[in-house]
ZAPA-792832 format. One record per atom (N, C-alpha, C): chain; x, y, z. Coordinates in Angstrom, 1 decimal. Layout:
# ZAPA-792832
 cadena     px     py     pz
      A      X      Y      Z
...
END
This chain:
# ZAPA-792832
 cadena     px     py     pz
      A   77.0   98.6   79.2
      A   77.9   98.0   78.3
      A   78.0   96.5   78.5
      A   78.3   95.8   77.5
      A   78.5   94.4   77.6
      A   79.9   94.1   78.1
      A   80.2   92.8   78.0
      A   81.5   92.4   78.6
      A   82.4   91.5   77.8
      A   82.2   91.3   76.5
      A   83.1   90.5   75.8
      A   83.2   91.0   74.4
      A   84.2   90.6   73.6
      A   84.3   91.0   72.3
      A   84.6   89.8   71.4
      A   84.0   89.7   70.2
      A   84.4   88.6   69.3
      A   85.7   89.0   68.7
      A   86.5   88.1   68.2
      A   87.7   88.4   67.6
      A   87.5   89.1   66.3
      A   88.5   89.9   65.9
      A   88.5   90.6   64.6
      A   87.6   91.7   64.4
      A   87.3   92.5   65.5
      A   86.4   93.6   65.4
      A   87.1   94.7   64.6
      A   86.4   95.6   63.9
      A   87.0   96.6   63.1
      A   87.7   97.7   64.0
      A   88.5   98.5   63.4
      A   89.2   99.6   64.1
      A   88.3  100.8   64.2
      A   88.8  101.8   64.9
      A   88.1  103.1   65.1
      A   86.7  102.9   65.7
      A   86.6  102.2   66.8
      A   85.3  101.9   67.4
      A   84.9  103.1   68.3
      A   83.6  103.1   68.6
      A   83.1  104.0   69.6
      A   83.4  103.3   70.9
      A   83.3  104.0   72.1
      A   83.5  103.4   73.4
      A   82.6  102.2   73.6
      A   81.3  102.2   73.1
      A   80.4  101.1   73.2
      A   80.9   99.8   72.5
      A   81.7  100.0   71.5
      A   82.2   98.9   70.7
      A   83.2   98.1   71.5
      A   83.9   98.8   72.4
      A   85.0   98.1   73.1
      A   84.5   97.0   74.0
      A   83.4   97.3   74.8
      A   82.7   96.3   75.5
      A   81.3   96.1   74.9
      A   81.2   95.5   73.8
      A   79.9   95.5   73.1
      A   78.9   94.7   73.8
      A   77.6   95.0   73.6
      A   76.6   94.3   74.2
      A   76.6   92.8   73.7
      A   76.4   91.9   74.6
      A   76.4   90.5   74.3
      A   75.0   90.0   74.4
      A   74.5   89.2   73.5
      A   73.2   88.6   73.6
      A   73.3   87.3   74.5
      A   73.1   87.6   75.8
      A   73.3   86.5   76.8
      A   72.0   86.5   77.7
      A   71.5   85.3   78.0
      A   70.3   85.2   78.7
      A   70.5   85.8   80.1
      A   69.5   86.6   80.6
      A   69.6   87.1   82.0
      A   69.7   86.0   83.0
      A   69.1   84.8   82.7
      A   69.2   83.7   83.6
      A   70.7   83.2   83.8
      A   71.5   83.3   82.7
      A   72.9   82.9   82.9
      A   73.7   83.9   83.7
      A   73.3   85.2   83.5
      A   74.0   86.2   84.3
      A   73.7   86.0   85.8
      A   72.4   85.7   86.1
      A   72.0   85.5   87.5
      A   72.6   84.2   88.0
      A   72.7   83.1   87.2
      A   73.3   81.9   87.6
      A   74.8   82.1   88.0
      A   75.5   83.0   87.2
      A   76.9   83.3   87.5
      A   77.0   84.1   88.7
      A   76.1   85.0   88.9
      A   76.1   85.9   90.1
      A   76.0   85.0   91.4
      A   75.0   84.1   91.3
      A   74.7   83.3   92.5
      A   75.9   82.3   92.8
      A   76.4   81.7   91.7
      A   77.5   80.8   91.9
      A   78.7   81.5   92.6
      A   79.1   82.6   92.1
      A   80.3   83.3   92.6
      A   80.1   84.1   93.8
      A   78.8   84.2   94.3
      A   78.5   84.7   95.6
      A   78.5   83.7   96.7
      A   78.7   82.4   96.3
      A   78.8   81.3   97.2
      A   80.1   81.4   98.0
      A   80.1   80.6   99.1
      A   81.4   80.6   99.9
      A   82.5   80.0   99.0
      A   83.6   80.7   99.0
      A   84.8   80.3   98.3
      A   86.0   80.2   99.3
      A   86.6   79.1   99.4
      A   87.6   78.9  100.4
      A   88.9   78.3   99.8
      A   90.0   78.6  100.3
      A   91.2   78.0   99.9
      A   91.2   76.5  100.2
      A   91.4   75.7   99.2
      A   91.3   74.2   99.4
      A   92.7   73.6   99.5
      A   93.6   74.0   98.7
      A   94.9   73.3   98.7
      A   95.9   74.2   97.9
      A   97.2   74.0   98.3
      A   98.3   74.6   97.5
      A   99.3   73.5   97.2
      A   99.8   73.5   95.9
      A  100.7   72.5   95.5
      A  101.9   73.1   94.9
      A  103.1   72.8   95.5
      A  104.3   73.2   94.9
      A  105.0   72.2   94.1
      A  104.5   71.0   94.1
      A  105.1   69.9   93.2
      A  103.9   69.0   92.9
      A  104.1   68.2   91.8
      A  103.0   67.3   91.3
      A  102.4   66.4   92.4
      A  103.3   65.9   93.3
      A  102.8   65.0   94.4
      A  101.8   65.6   95.3
      A  101.8   67.0   95.4
      A  100.9   67.7   96.3
      A   99.6   68.1   95.7
      A   99.4   67.8   94.4
      A   98.1   68.2   93.8
      A   97.0   67.4   94.5
      A   95.9   68.2   94.8
      A   94.8   67.5   95.5
      A   94.0   66.6   94.7
      A   93.1   65.7   95.3
      A   92.2   64.8   94.5
      A   91.3   65.6   93.6
      A   90.9   65.0   92.5
      A   90.1   65.7   91.5
      A   88.6   65.4   91.8
      A   88.1   66.3   92.6
      A   86.7   66.1   93.1
      A   85.7   67.1   92.4
      A   86.1   68.1   91.8
      A   85.2   69.1   91.2
      A   85.8   69.5   89.8
      A   84.9   70.0   88.9
      A   85.4   70.5   87.6
      A   86.3   71.7   88.0
      A   87.4   71.9   87.2
      A   88.4   72.9   87.5
      A   88.5   73.9   86.4
      A   88.6   75.2   86.8
      A   88.9   76.3   85.8
      A   90.2   76.9   86.2
      A   91.2   76.8   85.3
      A   92.5   77.3   85.6
      A   92.7   78.7   85.1
      A   93.5   79.5   85.8
      A   93.8   80.9   85.4
      A   95.3   80.9   85.2
      A   95.7   81.1   83.9
      A   97.2   81.1   83.6
      A   97.5   82.4   82.8
      A   98.8   82.7   82.9
      A   99.2   83.9   82.2
      A  100.6   84.4   82.7
      A  101.1   85.4   82.0
      A  102.4   85.9   82.4
      A  102.4   86.4   83.8
      A  103.6   86.4   84.4
      A  103.8   87.0   85.8
      A  103.2   88.4   85.8
      A  102.4   88.7   86.8
      A  101.9   90.0   87.0
      A  100.8   90.4   86.0
      A  100.2   89.5   85.4
      A   99.2   89.8   84.4
      A   97.8   90.1   85.1
      A   97.7   89.7   86.3
      A   96.5   90.0   87.0
      A   95.6   88.8   87.3
      A   96.2   87.6   87.4
      A   95.4   86.4   87.7
      A   94.7   86.4   89.1
      A   95.5   86.7   90.1
      A   94.9   86.8   91.4
      A   93.9   87.9   91.6
      A   94.1   89.0   90.9
      A   93.2   90.1   91.0
      A   91.9   89.7   90.3
      A   91.9   88.9   89.2
      A   90.7   88.5   88.5
      A   90.0   87.5   89.4
      A   90.7   86.6   90.0
      A   90.0   85.6   90.9
      A   89.3   86.3   92.0
      A   89.9   87.3   92.6
      A   89.3   88.1   93.6
      A   88.1   88.9   93.1
      A   88.2   89.4   91.9
      A   87.0   90.2   91.4
      A   85.9   89.2   91.1
      A   86.2   88.1   90.5
      A   85.1   87.1   90.2
      A   84.3   86.7   91.5
      A   85.1   86.5   92.5
      A   84.4   86.0   93.8
      A   84.0   87.1   94.7
      A   84.3   88.4   94.3
      A   83.8   89.5   95.1
      A   84.6   89.6   96.4
      A   85.8   89.1   96.5
      A   86.6   89.1   97.7
      A   87.9   89.8   97.4
      A   88.4   90.6   98.3
      A   89.6   91.4   98.1
      A   90.8   90.6   98.3
      A   90.8   89.6   99.2
      A   92.1   89.0   99.6
      A   92.0   87.5   99.5
      A   91.1   86.9   98.7
      A   91.0   85.5   98.6
      A   92.3   85.0   97.9
      A   92.7   85.5   96.8
      A   93.9   85.1   96.1
      A   94.9   86.3   96.4
      A   96.1   85.9   96.7
      A   97.2   86.9   97.1
      A   97.6   87.6   95.9
      A   97.6   89.0   95.9
      A   98.1   89.8   94.8
      A   99.4   90.5   95.2
      A  100.1   90.8   94.2
      A  101.4   91.5   94.4
      A  101.8   92.2   93.2
      A  102.5   93.3   93.3
      A  103.1   94.1   92.2
      A  104.5   93.4   91.8
      A  104.9   92.4   92.6
      A  106.2   91.8   92.3
      A  106.0   90.5   91.4
      A  106.4   90.5   90.2
      A  106.2   89.3   89.3
      A  106.8   88.1   90.0
      A  106.1   87.0   90.0
      A  106.6   85.7   90.5
      A  106.3   85.5   91.9
      A  105.4   86.2   92.5
      A  105.1   86.0   93.9
      A  104.3   84.7   94.2
      A  103.4   84.4   93.2
      A  102.7   83.1   93.4
      A  103.6   82.0   92.8
      A  104.0   81.1   93.7
      A  105.0   80.1   93.3
      A  104.5   78.7   93.5
      A  103.2   78.6   93.7
      A  102.5   77.2   93.8
      A  101.2   77.3   93.1
      A  100.6   76.2   92.8
      A   99.2   76.2   92.3
      A   98.3   76.2   93.5
      A   97.4   77.2   93.5
      A   96.4   77.4   94.5
      A   95.0   77.0   94.1
      A   94.3   76.2   94.9
      A   93.0   75.7   94.5
      A   92.0   76.3   95.5
      A   90.9   76.8   94.9
      A   89.8   77.5   95.7
      A   88.5   76.8   95.4
      A   87.9   76.3   96.4
      A   86.6   75.6   96.3
      A   85.5   76.6   96.3
      A   84.8   76.7   95.2
      A   83.7   77.6   95.0
      A   82.3   76.9   95.3
      A   81.8   77.0   96.5
      A   80.5   76.5   96.8
      A   80.4   75.0   96.6
      A   81.5   74.3   96.6
      A   81.5   72.8   96.4
      A   80.9   72.5   95.0
      A   81.0   73.4   94.1
      A   80.5   73.2   92.7
      A   81.6   73.4   91.6
      A   82.6   74.2   91.9
      A   83.6   74.5   90.9
      A   84.9   74.8   91.7
      A   86.1   74.4   91.1
      A   87.4   74.6   91.7
      A   88.1   75.7   90.8
      A   88.4   76.8   91.4
      A   89.2   77.8   90.7
      A   90.6   77.6   91.0
      A   91.5   77.6   90.0
      A   92.9   77.2   90.1
      A   93.7   78.4   89.7
      A   94.5   78.9   90.6
      A   95.4   80.1   90.3
      A   96.8   79.5   90.1
      A   97.3   79.6   88.9
      A   98.6   79.1   88.6
      A   99.7   80.1   88.7
      A  101.0   79.7   89.0
      A  102.1   80.6   89.0
      A  102.2   81.2   87.6
      A  102.7   82.5   87.5
      A  102.9   83.1   86.3
      A  104.1   82.6   85.5
      A  104.2   82.8   84.2
      A  105.3   82.4   83.4
      A  105.9   83.7   82.9
      A  107.1   83.5   82.3
      A  107.8   84.7   81.8
      A  108.7   85.3   82.9
      A  108.9   86.6   82.8
      A  109.7   87.3   83.8
      A  109.2   87.1   85.2
      A  110.1   86.9   86.1
      A  109.6   86.8   87.5
      A  110.8   87.1   88.4
      A  110.6   87.7   89.6
      A  111.6   88.0   90.6
      A  111.8   86.8   91.5
      A  112.5   85.8   90.9
      A  112.7   84.5   91.6
      A  114.0   83.9   90.9
      A  114.5   82.9   91.6
      A  115.7   82.2   91.1
      A  115.4   81.4   89.8
      A  116.4   81.1   89.0
      A  116.1   80.3   87.8
      A  115.7   78.9   88.1
      A  116.2   78.4   89.2
      A  115.8   77.0   89.6
      A  114.3   77.0   90.0
      A  113.9   78.1   90.8
      A  112.5   78.1   91.2
      A  111.5   78.3   90.0
      A  112.0   79.1   89.0
      A  111.2   79.3   87.8
      A  111.0   78.0   87.0
      A  112.2   77.3   86.9
      A  112.1   76.0   86.2
      A  111.2   75.0   86.9
      A  111.2   75.0   88.2
      A  110.4   74.1   89.0
      A  108.9   74.4   88.8
      A  108.5   75.6   88.9
      A  107.1   75.9   88.8
      A  106.6   75.8   87.3
      A  107.5   76.1   86.4
      A  107.2   75.9   85.0
      A  106.9   74.4   84.7
      A  107.7   73.5   85.2
      A  107.4   72.1   85.0
      A  106.1   71.7   85.7
      A  105.9   72.3   86.9
      A  104.6   72.0   87.6
      A  103.4   72.4   86.8
      A  103.4   73.6   86.2
      A  102.3   74.1   85.3
      A  102.1   73.1   84.2
      A  103.2   72.7   83.5
      A  103.1   71.9   82.4
      A  102.5   70.5   82.8
      A  102.9   70.0   83.9
      A  102.4   68.7   84.4
      A  100.9   68.8   84.6
      A  100.5   69.9   85.3
      A   99.1   70.1   85.6
      A   98.2   70.2   84.4
      A   98.6   71.1   83.4
      A   97.8   71.3   82.3
      A   97.7   70.1   81.4
      A   98.8   69.3   81.3
      A   98.8   68.1   80.5
      A   98.0   66.9   81.0
      A   97.9   66.8   82.4
      A   97.5   65.6   82.9
      A   96.3   65.7   83.9
      A   95.6   66.8   84.0
      A   94.5   67.0   85.0
      A   93.2   66.7   84.3
      A   92.6   65.5   84.6
      A   91.4   65.1   83.9
      A   90.2   66.0   84.3
      A   90.2   66.6   85.5
      A   89.1   67.4   86.0
      A   89.2   68.9   85.4
      A   90.2   69.2   84.7
      A   90.4   70.6   84.2
      A   89.5   70.7   83.0
      A   88.5   71.6   83.1
      A   87.5   71.8   82.0
      A   87.8   73.0   81.1
      A   88.4   74.0   81.6
      A   88.7   75.2   80.8
      A   89.9   75.9   81.4
      A   90.8   76.4   80.6
      A   91.8   77.3   81.0
      A   91.5   78.7   80.6
      A   91.6   79.7   81.4
      A   91.5   81.1   81.1
      A   92.9   81.6   80.9
      A   93.3   81.9   79.7
      A   94.6   82.5   79.4
      A   94.5   84.0   79.5
      A   95.1   84.5   80.5
      A   95.0   86.0   80.7
      A   96.1   86.7   79.9
      A   95.8   87.7   79.2
      A   96.7   88.5   78.4
      A   96.5   90.0   78.8
      A   97.6   90.6   79.1
      A   97.5   92.1   79.4
      A   97.1   92.9   78.2
      A   96.0   93.6   78.3
      A   95.5   94.3   77.1
      A   96.4   95.4   76.7
      A   97.3   95.8   77.5
      A   98.3   96.9   77.1
      A   99.3   96.4   76.2
      A   99.5   95.0   76.2
      A  100.6   94.5   75.4
      A  100.2   93.5   74.4
      A   99.0   92.8   74.5
      A   98.6   91.8   73.6
      A   99.4   90.6   73.8
      A   99.3   89.6   72.8
      A  100.1   88.4   72.9
      A  101.6   88.7   72.7
      A  102.4   88.1   73.6
      A  103.8   88.3   73.5
      A  104.5   86.9   73.2
      A  105.8   87.0   73.0
      A  106.5   85.7   72.8
      A  106.5   84.8   73.9
      A  106.3   85.3   75.2
      A  106.2   84.4   76.3
      A  104.9   83.7   76.3
      A  103.8   84.2   75.7
      A  102.5   83.6   75.7
      A  102.4   82.4   74.7
      A  103.2   82.5   73.6
      A  103.0   81.6   72.5
      A  103.3   80.1   72.8
      A  104.3   79.8   73.6
      A  104.5   78.4   74.1
      A  103.3   77.9   74.8
      A  102.7   78.8   75.6
      A  101.5   78.3   76.4
      A  100.3   78.0   75.4
      A  100.1   78.7   74.3
      A   99.1   78.4   73.3
      A   99.4   77.1   72.7
      A  100.7   76.8   72.4
      A  101.1   75.6   71.8
      A  100.9   74.4   72.8
      A  101.2   74.6   74.0
      A  101.0   73.6   75.0
      A   99.6   73.2   75.2
      A   98.7   74.2   75.2
      A   97.2   73.9   75.3
      A   96.8   73.1   74.1
      A   97.2   73.5   72.9
      A   96.9   72.8   71.7
      A   97.3   71.3   71.8
      A   98.6   71.2   72.2
      A   99.2   69.8   72.3
      A   98.4   68.9   73.3
      A   97.9   69.5   74.4
      A   97.2   68.8   75.4
      A   95.7   68.7   75.1
      A   95.3   69.3   74.0
      A   93.9   69.4   73.6
      A   93.0   70.0   74.8
      A   93.6   71.0   75.4
      A   93.0   71.7   76.5
      A   92.2   72.9   76.0
      A   90.9   73.0   76.2
      A   90.2   74.1   75.7
      A   90.6   75.3   76.6
      A   90.9   76.4   75.9
      A   91.3   77.6   76.6
      A   90.6   78.8   76.0
      A   90.5   79.9   76.8
      A   89.8   81.1   76.4
      A   90.6   82.3   76.8
      A   90.9   83.2   75.9
      A   91.7   84.4   76.2
      A   90.8   85.4   77.0
      A   91.4   85.9   78.1
      A   90.8   87.0   78.8
      A   91.7   88.1   78.8
      A   91.4   89.2   78.2
      A   92.2   90.4   78.2
      A   92.0   91.1   79.6
      A   93.1   91.3   80.3
      A   93.0   92.0   81.6
      A   93.4   93.4   81.5
      A   93.1   94.2   82.5
      A   93.5   95.6   82.6
      A   93.0   96.4   81.4
      A   91.8   96.1   80.9
      A   91.3   96.7   79.7
      A   91.0   98.2   80.0
      A   90.8   98.6   81.2
      A   90.5  100.0   81.5
      A   91.7  100.9   81.3
      A   92.9  100.3   81.2
      A   94.1  101.1   81.0
      A   94.4  101.3   79.5
      A   93.6  100.9   78.6
      A   93.8  101.1   77.2
      A   92.6  101.8   76.6
      A   92.9  102.7   75.7
      A   91.9  103.5   75.0
      A   91.1  102.6   74.1
      A   89.9  103.0   73.7
      A   89.0  102.2   72.9
      A   89.6  101.7   71.5
      A   90.3  102.6   70.8
      A   90.8  102.2   69.5
      A   92.0  101.2   69.7
      A   92.9  101.4   70.6
      A   94.0  100.5   70.9
      A   93.5   99.2   71.4
      A   92.4   99.2   72.2
      A   91.9   98.0   72.8
      A   91.3   97.1   71.7
      A   90.6   97.8   70.8
      A   90.0   97.0   69.7
      A   91.0   96.4   68.7
      A   92.1   97.2   68.6
      A   93.2   96.7   67.7
      A   93.9   95.4   68.4
      A   94.1   95.5   69.7
      A   94.6   94.3   70.4
      A   93.7   93.1   70.3
      A   92.4   93.3   70.5
      A   91.4   92.2   70.5
      A   91.4   91.6   69.1
      A   91.5   92.5   68.0
      A   91.5   92.0   66.7
      A   92.7   91.1   66.4
      A   93.9   91.6   66.8
      A   95.1   90.9   66.6
      A   95.2   89.6   67.3
      A   94.7   89.6   68.5
      A   94.7   88.4   69.3
      A   93.7   87.4   68.7
      A   92.5   87.8   68.2
      A   91.6   87.0   67.6
      A   92.1   86.3   66.3
      A   92.9   87.1   65.5
      A   93.4   86.6   64.3
      A   94.4   85.5   64.6
      A   95.2   85.6   65.7
      A   96.2   84.6   66.0
      A   95.5   83.4   66.6
      A   94.5   83.6   67.4
      A   93.8   82.5   68.0
      A   93.1   81.6   67.0
      A   92.8   82.1   65.8
      A   92.1   81.3   64.8
      A   93.0   80.2   64.3
      A   94.3   80.4   64.5
      A   95.2   79.4   64.0
      A   95.5   78.3   65.1
      A   94.8   78.4   66.2
      A   95.0   77.4   67.3
      A   93.8   76.6   67.6
      A   93.9   75.3   67.4
      A   92.7   74.4   67.4
      A   92.0   74.3   68.8
      A   92.8   74.5   69.9
      A   92.2   74.4   71.2
      A   91.6   75.7   71.7
      A   91.8   76.8   71.0
      A   91.4   78.1   71.5
      A   89.9   78.3   71.2
      A   89.2   78.8   72.3
      A   87.8   79.2   72.1
      A   87.8   80.6   71.4
      A   86.8   80.8   70.5
      A   86.9   82.0   69.7
      A   86.5   83.3   70.5
      A   85.8   83.2   71.6
      A   85.5   84.4   72.3
      A   86.7   85.0   73.0
      A   86.7   86.3   73.1
      A   87.7   87.0   73.9
      A   87.0   87.8   74.9
      A   87.3   87.6   76.1
      A   86.6   88.4   77.2
      A   87.5   89.6   77.5
      A   86.9   90.8   77.6
      A   87.6   92.0   78.0
      A   87.2   92.3   79.5
      A   88.2   92.4   80.3
      A   88.0   92.6   81.7
      A   88.8   93.7   82.4
      A   88.3   94.2   83.4
      A   89.0   95.1   84.3
      A   88.7   94.7   85.7
      A   89.6   94.1   86.4
      A   89.4   93.7   87.8
      A   89.1   94.9   88.7
      A   89.9   96.0   88.4
      A   89.7   97.2   89.2
      A   88.4   97.9   89.0
      A   87.9   98.0   87.8
      A   86.6   98.6   87.5
      A   85.5   97.6   87.5
      A   85.7   96.3   87.7
      A   84.7   95.3   87.7
      A   84.0   95.2   86.3
      A   84.7   95.6   85.2
      A   84.1   95.5   83.9
      A   84.4   94.1   83.3
      A   83.4   93.5   82.7
      A   83.5   92.2   82.1
      A   83.4   91.1   83.0
      A   83.2   91.4   84.3
      A   83.1   90.3   85.3
      A   81.8   89.5   85.3
      A   80.7   90.2   85.1
      A   79.4   89.5   85.1
      A   79.3   88.4   84.0
      A   79.7   88.8   82.8
      A   79.6   87.8   81.7
      A   80.7   86.7   81.8
      A   81.9   87.0   82.3
      A   82.8   85.9   82.6
      A   82.3   84.9   83.6
      A   81.7   85.5   84.7
      A   81.1   84.6   85.7
      A   80.0   83.7   85.0
      A   79.2   84.3   84.2
      A   78.1   83.5   83.5
      A   78.8   82.4   82.7
      A   79.8   82.7   81.9
      A   80.4   81.7   81.0
      A   81.0   80.6   81.9
      A   81.7   80.9   83.0
      A   82.3   79.9   83.8
      A   81.3   79.1   84.6
      A   80.2   79.7   84.9
      A   79.2   78.9   85.7
      A   78.6   77.8   84.9
      A   78.7   77.8   83.6
      A   78.1   76.7   82.8
      A   78.9   75.4   83.0
      A   80.1   75.5   83.4
      A   80.9   74.3   83.7
      A   80.4   73.7   85.0
      A   80.1   74.5   86.0
      A   79.5   73.9   87.2
      A   78.1   73.3   86.9
      A   77.4   73.9   86.0
      A   76.0   73.4   85.7
      A   76.2   72.1   85.0
      A   77.2   71.9   84.1
      A   77.4   70.7   83.4
      A   77.7   69.5   84.4
      A   78.5   69.9   85.4
      A   78.9   68.9   86.4
      A   77.8   68.6   87.4
      A   76.9   69.5   87.6
      A   75.8   69.4   88.6
      A   74.5   69.8   88.0
      A   74.0   69.1   87.0
      A   72.8   69.6   86.3
      A   71.5   69.7   87.2
      A   71.5   69.0   88.3
      A   70.3   69.1   89.1
      A   70.5   70.1   90.3
      A   71.7   70.7   90.4
      A   71.9   71.6   91.5
      A   71.0   72.8   91.5
      A   70.6   73.3   92.7
      A   69.8   74.5   92.7
      A   70.5   75.7   92.3
      A   69.8   76.6   91.5
      A   70.4   77.8   91.0
      A   69.8   79.0   91.8
END
């Protein structure tokens, strides 16, 4: 099976339609595999704007509601179980974490928004930090906006879509936990999300379907993200 879905697919799909085959060059899949197999190390953590590290590499940010699976997706992409800290408790990640991937790409794990098991002052603090980072980070090339496939877009997500539009920040929706949804329901969610994204000027039209637990959708997402490293390092060995 393939790994992504275009927006607006019809209903009543077969299982193959849920993760449809994508026409993607094998060379891109291999480039993504090699990039994400490189050493990936924790580079910095920032709990306030003054602690943000220097902008030395192109950055890919992972944003989404608390407990949507950001850390799990980063771990799945890099093939490491404990690179990014995961938790069943919403709000456990309370700073922006930077991971240097082979000195070619910086993966950025942001605190979740929406419900969290934290004080109101802490939530306000990291919400302001997220907004500062997304609005002002020149090295940020793409934001992956993670949406729980079991719920689709929620009211908590819509301000983030508006913020990305306002900041002219290119972002791409990644549906997480897609293995927990049946084929028909997943296709309905993808279609509804695609329809809404069409109204947002900064949104990339592709919707990636992923399961960190089952490793579905990971290869194509790696390939898509590896292109940003290639743009920054066109002569780098692949």
